[in-house]
N, C-alpha and C positions, 0 to 999 in steps of 0.2 A: 434113503437116497436122496441126493440133489438132485436137482433137475436145472440143466443150463438152459438158456436162452439164446438162439440163434445170434449172431452179431448182427445180421440184417435186420432182426427185431428189437435190436436193445435198444429202445429210444431213449431211455434216462442216461444210457452210457453215451450215446449222441450226443445228447444236449450237455452231459458233463465235460465232455471232450470240447464242445464247441465253447463253453464258458471258460475253458482253462486258454484256449486259443484268445479269445476274445480278450480275457484279463491282460495277456501276454503282448497283444498288440495294443490296447490302451495305455499300459506302462509305457512301451516305446515311444509312442505319441507323447506321454507327458513329458518325458526326459526331452522328447523334441522341442516341446512348448517351452520347457524351462529353460533350454538352450537359447533358444531363439529371443525370450524375454530378457536375458543376461545380454547378449547381443544388443536388442533395441535400447536395454537402459544406458550400458556403455555409451552409445551413439549418443543418446540425450544428455548424457552428462558430459559428452565433449562439446556438445554444441552449447550448452547452456554455460559451460565453466563451472559445475558444480562439483 
């Protein structure tokens, strides 16, 4: 017979969900950083004529 752990005591489950959420936030931030880098690079090229 399998014994289940109440959700309020499922520490590893909470950590796993937190990790997934953290990874999603980090991926979103990296997309934003890449977009901003592209804009800054275009502005630099426009200023320098390269």
